[in-house]
Phi, psi and omega in degrees: 000117181268151181210149176267003180287158170292145182296136181241127175270140179238129177251104169279125187225104186257127183262124182245119182202142166218146178281184179277120180256010181262156171268333180213158185302332182253003185272170178295148171284138182278341178232152189261013197288330175299310182297315185290321176287335177295326179267001181244333190222315198295329182266308185293337177298333178260324180294343179299335183294342179295346179278358187227154185282334187216012181288131175235148183230154173246131186235129174257127181245119172278125188306326181297334175292318178296323176300321180291325173303316180295319179302315183283312189280320184257321182273345179070027179290158180245166159250172182303321183292315183289325179295318177295322183298327180262014176266133175304135185304322182294344179264359179286133174279171176299323178295319176301314182295321178296320176299318179298314181295330183270346189233346184266017167248016179285079180203155178297124187295314185295319188259342187236343178251306183307321183291349183247110190305310183291320178298319178293321178298316178297321178298311180297323179296317178296322181294332183284345184273122177290329175236164180281099180258101185292338180281351181285347182245140178279167178299321179298319181292322176297317179298315179296318181299315180294320180295310185292322176304314180289326182293319186291347180276348177291136170296140184305334184300334183283347174294333178274336183271335181236108180302318182298324180293319179299319179295322180294319177296321181293335182295319172073326177198177180074034184284143181256172176299321178299322178296316183292323176296322180294321180297315181295321181291323176296321177299316178298322181297317177296317181297323180294338180278344192295305185296314178300325181290319176300316180301314181296317183289329174295316179300325181274003179062027174273333178223158167244138178249129173243184183219173174231167175308145199312310183252022173063047177281161174274094189301316181304324179291317181294325182286324183197087182295334183288343179274351182277121180286121180228150176259336182246108182259008179303127179070001187277127177297152178274338178207124182275330182056049182242016182298320179294323177299318180299316180296319179293323179298325181280316181295322178291330176294315177303313182296319183293318180292318180298321181290318187269323187259340174095002178222151173277122184296135179272334181242159180225134174267107177297136180308126181058024182056029178280127181222155165203179188295314184298324180292316181295326176293321177295318178300317180295319180300324184273005172095007177287145178267334182203163176212182188221152168209192188265160181297331178296322176294320177297315181303315178293328184284329180250007178055049180217115181275135177272095182289133178236150176276184187294345176267358178092005178285130178283132185286320180232094187275354190310307185295332184283337185254029176241152172270154186234159173239113178292163187297340177268003177101348178291133177275152181219147167233161184226133185279153172279111187283331181294317181297317179296323177294321177299312179297318185284327192233333186258310186299331178301342182273359184235169174304131190301316182289324176293321177298316179297319178294323176298316180296316179302316180298321178298317178298319181291324177297315179300316181299321183293338180278358180264003183301326182269005180295141178284351184252160180267331186247137179218146180231119175267120184258118177249097187234130183192175174302131184261010189226335196259359181254340193291334178291348176276348176267153167293144180059026176057031176084359183300311183298317178298306185296318178299318179294315182294310180298323180296315178299319180290317183299327182270359184259110183295342182268001176239152175212145172262146188226155165278131190300318181298323177297315182298313182297320179295323184272343181280122183279336184234120173245130184298138178295141177233088186295331181218160176234128177283135180284140177159189183231186178284350181252112175058015176062023178219191182247018192292347177282353182231001183197173174073036176208141191310313183288320178300313180301320180295323177298318176296324180294315177304310184301315182296316180301313182292319179298321177300316177297321180297312181301317180296319181294317182298319180298324184270338184224064189289350185254007177296119181294345180274000182299320182293326176293318178296321179297320176302318179297319179297316179295324176301316183291344178275357181295155187288331191297325182297314183287329177299318184273338179291141173066203184266157356261357188277150175214123183276348191079352179226032184303327180296327178290317179296318177301315179299314180299316182298313182291326179294320177293325174296319179295324182301329180301313180294317183298320178296328182271004178073029180242163179275126178294147178299149182295331184296340178289347176278348184264120178303135177298329181297333177265351180289327180227099190242343185285149172292181187308314182196126174274157177303140180277329182193180176297151180230159174231075189282156171278130181249088185229002180074009182252150176252076185271122183297336180277353182279116181258005188288347179256006187299327183264011178280160171279143180226139177237122175280137176261112185294159171300146171296167187291357184234297189233153178298325185286007179283353178229140178269326179252142177270326190204148174237127175249144181217146178200191188198160165232199186292336189239348190220153169257134182247139177227142173226123179252120180270128185278142176292110183296339177300325183286331179300331178275000179231078188307326182299320179278319182299323183279355176292161176293130175236128185249139172231137179240136173248120177251131181227158172207158175272115181295343182268355181230123186251011182262159175056042176266146180234153184279157176299138185261354182293150177281131180287138185290326181228181177284351181283127183253113179283155180303321185289340180295333182279351179287157177241156191221165175268331186224142171235120179249121184256135176228133178231128176245134180204142179055036176074013182230154172279108186285315176195158171220128183213159180247136176241131184256145176289150179229167177303153178069032175062030178263170179229149177219137181290136182243170177289128186252013187297336182277352176275129180256136178211143175218137184228128171210264176285327175228170175252114178257139181222138173237125180236114177300137179303328186296328179279349173265003179059043177250112180273175178298136180083357180262158186253130175264127174252138188209160170204164182243149175224123171273147183211161174231113177054044175081003177255122185300144181241300180226134176258130187229111349283176186250354181248344185203163177268150170282159179218144177224127178258125180278129180289000000 
């Protein structure tokens, strides 16, 4: 394919990472995600380049992930799921069976459950059970469920590579213990191939491997917590004293990659693309030639906003497709964040080949805007998580990636590059006198700090680290110090703080909380000391209240206006809705206030003003659901009917309610508000909604009489909110507990 465009280099940069899911170095993993992603992503993502004449990829490997490959492949360690999978069904306890029923459907329904008739049948059967009834499933069904769960996580490419696997897929049901053991052994065989294959492809110059700090910590926070701008300092330590830890995590990562992959990494992927000046100086000191961050960080650093039209096309891409030289000599590139968001969140919803063609067209549009560039060389960086989005695609993303790579491979005006090669051959790197501190999310660090539970996690970590440092000073020759230090470094990883508090929820936050505290306890145990009692208390229960409960009864003005002089809502309870993990437009409402008088429940929904300036998004249908129940009456409760957005099941999703109130706003108008009542046998029925009053303009005001919610005097109303899109749940507010209001 010939083109008159200037040649554009493309750096595909895939980030591979999982946290530590073990309680001890030789123990079972509590979650299966390393093993399952290993047979779905880590190997075939790079061997795919063999289908093309010139496609090259950049892969970031977090060392702790490589350790896990060795645990599974060479040491033969298990996770809870794999150990149950190879257990004879007759030896399963009731607790084992309950675990299987609650955890062996953790897969994308559309792409991984629905295509398999028996797996879907088992899923539908499980959904009909209001409680976990282990006797409702036969031994044969438990065996099939365990087999199918493990099978659907295999990338389709392995059906051609393993005859036994192809036969197991064709079997469809009636799986035996021998079948299940074979499935796990094939998984281990694939895992054993990962590190040698990476080493081979690096030698062949098909891929470049970089690294991150060993356990994926947020280095800028560790280097200088006082430099991090925060609004909420509750529980936050004033000084972490972890700069030496950050340096050690990086140097040990370099050594691990060099040992296992055979080369010293020239580039480093900062955890979560978090950067600041002290971190870049540390990278340079440790010998790295280049690093990467997000376009938002670049925009703040050079005081240039990358304006995009309503389709997401950047109007002036020049600054985004250049490499930079920071003032200390470290080179930098910055990723196009819209492209990574499209791949991660939007393209899975469309035909794979059409999505790939759309991305190729976007690349060509960007390239066409470089004709007036004064430079000959430009690099478009497509950098993102390389493991967590593909299960949302048909064929695990194979069709999408092959189409995209093929279009680029056949275009003579495009090339894929190894980043170090590009930087080495590029004679001019734009000067970068300063770097703005922040991450890939909202250009700040708020996903890991500046929130009560996150801050408390840092306080726990600081307290334990102080105890560790004191012990080492007094007992420097204890041989267990290195084991304790490993536990400390594990606790410094980003994932604990990511899942604590708002807005993220893994559906397994309790497990992450347990793991974090157990690793902190392990530090004391290795040193022969008794862990402090506070480490026995889950952080999730340490701070449980929503932003603010109502202080007293209110008599609010219900006019749909947000009048600053209006004090009638001052005593209401209010819950802030955090930004979604990617874009501001991920939420329609910023805040919900709620209050009551003797007869009514009052609600006010504040609209995200960002959307008012973006009519295309603002005018789309936006759905809000209010679920309520009478805490004093436990009969005739029905389950939530919304489709869950991911395989992660939040605690509140399992609750049942008496009332569902639906509200839809579209085209700047309140389209309807209605109440649906629970009926026997977990059914729902539409009721007369005439007594509900609602008005929408600048805000949405709602008044709901207690009588239609069946809340009598002295009784307690429990409630929660769910935002949704076309019946698919988006955000649960709150997500760990229900709100409550007692009627006087």
